[in-house]
C-alpha positions in Angstrom: -11.8 19.0 -4.5 -11.7 20.7 -7.9 -12.9 24.3 -8.0 -12.5 24.7 -11.8 -15.3 25.3 -14.3 -15.8 23.0 -16.0 -14.7 20.6 -13.3 -11.6 18.4 -13.9 -12.1 14.6 -14.3 -12.5 12.7 -11.0 -9.7 10.5 -9.7 -11.6 7.4 -10.9 -12.2 8.7 -14.5 -10.2 7.2 -17.3 -8.8 10.6 -18.2 -7.9 11.6 -14.6 -4.5 12.7 -15.7 -6.1 15.7 -17.5 -6.8 17.3 -14.1 -5.0 20.6 -13.3 -1.7 20.4 -11.5 -1.9 22.1 -8.1 1.6 21.2 -6.7 4.6 20.2 -8.7 7.9 19.0 -7.2 10.1 17.9 -10.1 13.1 17.7 -7.8 11.3 15.0 -5.8 9.6 13.4 -8.9 5.9 14.0 -8.1 3.0 16.2 -8.8 -0.5 16.6 -7.2 -3.5 17.1 -9.4 -6.7 18.9 -8.2 -8.6 15.6 -8.2 -6.2 14.3 -5.5 -4.1 12.0 -7.8 -0.4 12.1 -7.2 1.5 11.3 -10.4 5.2 10.3 -10.3 7.9 10.8 -12.9 8.1 7.1 -13.5 4.4 7.2 -14.6 3.2 5.6 -11.4 0.2 7.1 -9.6 -1.3 7.2 -6.1 -5.0 7.7 -6.0 -6.8 9.5 -3.2 -8.2 6.2 -1.9 -4.7 4.8 -1.5 -4.8 2.7 -4.7 -1.5 2.5 -6.4 -1.1 2.4 -10.2 2.1 0.7 -11.2 4.6 2.6 -13.4 4.1 2.1 -17.2 7.8 2.3 -17.9 7.8 0.4 -21.2 5.1 2.7 -22.6 6.9 5.8 -21.2 10.2 4.8 -22.9 8.4 4.1 -26.2 6.8 7.5 -26.2 10.1 9.2 -25.2 11.9 7.7 -28.2 9.1 8.3 -30.7 
């Protein structure tokens, strides 16, 4: 899916959040990355295979206050 050089991390890579954003909808609270991962404002994720990553709200709050 990624056409960048060097290629962005795949959806199953530990650093998949480093992939380039290709569509951003802050009004709806989500963004699509070039590796097919949809990330949500609450830190949840939807992977291309349909797997859901639950929000990491406690970690997000801690980093926002730091």
